[in-house]
C-alpha positions as a Markdown table, in Angstrom:
| # | Residue | x | y | z |
|---|---|---|---|---|
| 1 | Met | 0.0 | 0.1 | 0.0 |
| 2 | Gln | 1.2 | 3.4 | -0.9 |
| 3 | Ile | 0.3 | 7.3 | -0.5 |
| 4 | Thr | 1.9 | 10.2 | -2.1 |
| 5 | Leu | 2.2 | 13.5 | 0.1 |
| 6 | Lys | 3.3 | 16.8 | -1.2 |
| 7 | Leu | 5.8 | 17.6 | 1.6 |
| 8 | Lys | 8.1 | 20.9 | 1.1 |
| 9 | Gly | 6.6 | 21.2 | -2.5 |
| 10 | Lys | 7.7 | 18.0 | -3.6 |
| 11 | Asp | 5.7 | 14.6 | -3.5 |
| 12 | Lys | 6.8 | 11.8 | -1.3 |
| 13 | Ile | 6.0 | 8.0 | -1.6 |
| 14 | Phe | 5.5 | 6.2 | 1.3 |
| 15 | Thr | 4.7 | 2.8 | 1.4 |
| 16 | Thr | 3.6 | -0.3 | 3.7 |
| 17 | Asp | 3.7 | -3.5 | 3.2 |
| 18 | Phe | 2.8 | -5.2 | 6.4 |
| 19 | Ile | -0.5 | -4.9 | 8.1 |
| 20 | Ser | -0.8 | -6.5 | 11.4 |
| 21 | Ala | -3.8 | -8.5 | 12.2 |
| 22 | Arg | -4.4 | -5.4 | 15.1 |
| 23 | Met | -4.5 | -3.1 | 12.1 |
| 24 | Val | -7.6 | -5.0 | 11.0 |
| 25 | Arg | -9.2 | -4.8 | 14.5 |
| 26 | Arg | -8.5 | -1.1 | 14.6 |
| 27 | Thr | -10.2 | -1.0 | 11.3 |
| 28 | Ile | -13.0 | -2.4 | 12.4 |
| 29 | Glu | -13.4 | 0.0 | 15.2 |
| 30 | Val | -12.6 | 3.0 | 13.4 |
| 31 | Ser | -15.0 | 2.0 | 10.5 |
| 32 | Gln | -18.1 | 1.1 | 13.0 |
| 33 | Asn | -17.5 | 4.3 | 15.0 |
| 34 | Thr | -17.8 | 6.8 | 11.7 |
| 35 | Asn | -20.8 | 8.0 | 10.3 |
| 36 | Phe | -19.3 | 8.5 | 6.6 |
| 37 | Asp | -22.8 | 10.1 | 5.4 |
| 38 | Asn | -22.5 | 12.8 | 7.8 |
| 39 | Ile | -18.6 | 12.9 | 9.2 |
| 40 | Ser | -17.7 | 15.5 | 11.7 |
| 41 | Val | -14.4 | 16.7 | 12.4 |
| 42 | Lys | -13.6 | 14.8 | 15.1 |
| 43 | Glu | -14.4 | 11.4 | 13.0 |
| 44 | Leu | -12.2 | 12.8 | 10.0 |
| 45 | Asp | -9.5 | 13.6 | 12.6 |
| 46 | Thr | -9.7 | 9.9 | 13.8 |
| 47 | Leu | -9.4 | 8.7 | 10.2 |
| 48 | Val | -6.6 | 10.6 | 9.1 |
| 49 | Ala | -4.8 | 9.3 | 12.3 |
| 50 | Phe | -5.6 | 5.9 | 11.5 |
| 51 | Val | -4.3 | 6.3 | 8.0 |
| 52 | Val | -1.1 | 7.6 | 9.8 |
| 53 | Glu | -0.9 | 4.5 | 11.9 |
| 54 | Ile | -1.4 | 2.1 | 8.9 |
| 55 | Phe | 1.7 | 3.6 | 7.7 |
| 56 | Gly | 3.8 | 3.2 | 10.8 |
| 57 | His | 3.7 | 7.0 | 11.6 |
| 58 | Gln | 6.1 | 7.7 | 8.8 |
| 59 | Phe | 4.5 | 11.0 | 8.4 |
| 60 | Thr | 1.9 | 13.2 | 10.7 |
| 61 | Val | -1.5 | 13.9 | 10.8 |
| 62 | Asp | -0.9 | 17.4 | 9.5 |
| 63 | Glu | 1.2 | 16.1 | 7.0 |
| 64 | Val | -1.6 | 14.3 | 5.4 |
| 65 | Tyr | -3.9 | 17.5 | 5.7 |
| 66 | Asp | -1.5 | 19.7 | 4.5 |
| 67 | Gly | 0.4 | 17.3 | 1.8 |
| 68 | Leu | -2.7 | 15.7 | 0.6 |
| 69 | Ser | -4.9 | 17.2 | -2.2 |
| 70 | Ser | -8.6 | 17.8 | -1.0 |
| 71 | Asp | -10.4 | 15.7 | -3.9 |
| 72 | Glu | -8.0 | 12.8 | -2.6 |
| 73 | Leu | -8.6 | 12.7 | 0.9 |
| 74 | Phe | -11.7 | 10.8 | 1.0 |
| 75 | Ser | -10.9 | 8.2 | -1.6 |
| 76 | Thr | -7.2 | 7.5 | 0.3 |
| 77 | Ile | -8.9 | 6.9 | 3.4 |
| 78 | Thr | -11.5 | 4.4 | 1.7 |
| 79 | Cys | -8.6 | 2.8 | -0.2 |
| 80 | Cys | -6.5 | 2.2 | 2.8 |
| 81 | Ile | -9.9 | 0.8 | 4.8 |
| 82 | Gln | -10.6 | -1.3 | 1.7 |
| 83 | Glu | -6.9 | -2.6 | 1.4 |
| 84 | Val | -7.2 | -4.0 | 5.2 |
| 85 | Thr | -10.6 | -5.4 | 5.1 |
| 86 | Gly | -10.1 | -6.6 | 1.5 |
| 87 | Ser | -7.5 | -8.7 | 2.9 |
| 88 | Val | -9.7 | -10.4 | 5.4 |
| 89 | Glu | -12.6 | -10.7 | 3.1 |
| 90 | Asp | -10.6 | -12.5 | 0.6 |
| 91 | Val | -9.2 | -14.9 | 3.3 |
| 92 | Thr | -12.9 | -15.7 | 4.6 |
| 93 | Ala | -14.7 | -15.6 | 1.2 |
| 94 | Gly | -14.3 | -19.7 | 1.1 |
| 95 | Asp | -15.6 | -19.9 | 4.6 |
| 96 | Glu | -19.4 | -19.3 | 3.6 |
| 97 | Lys | -19.1 | -22.2 | 1.2 |
| 98 | Asn | -18.1 | -24.6 | 4.0 |
| 99 | Gly | -20.5 | -23.3 | 6.6 |
């Protein structure tokens, strides 16, 4: 997974190739506690902090807010959530057939 932020006028790419099991739990927690249809500033801050957490704190919340284009904010958050939960869905997809 990767994210590109504009820092000091230059694009910087951050990557993470390891998503811990704890991040799956955290993703579920953050998703369940967020009203995506009518998001509050507090919820948005939580989601941005979640993105920072996924990438192992390689950048700050402020760097996301200042370095990510406004039109990419929600798609980036959604992509991160789907990246984590998509891995779980891929693994559990076969369980429905066996249950």
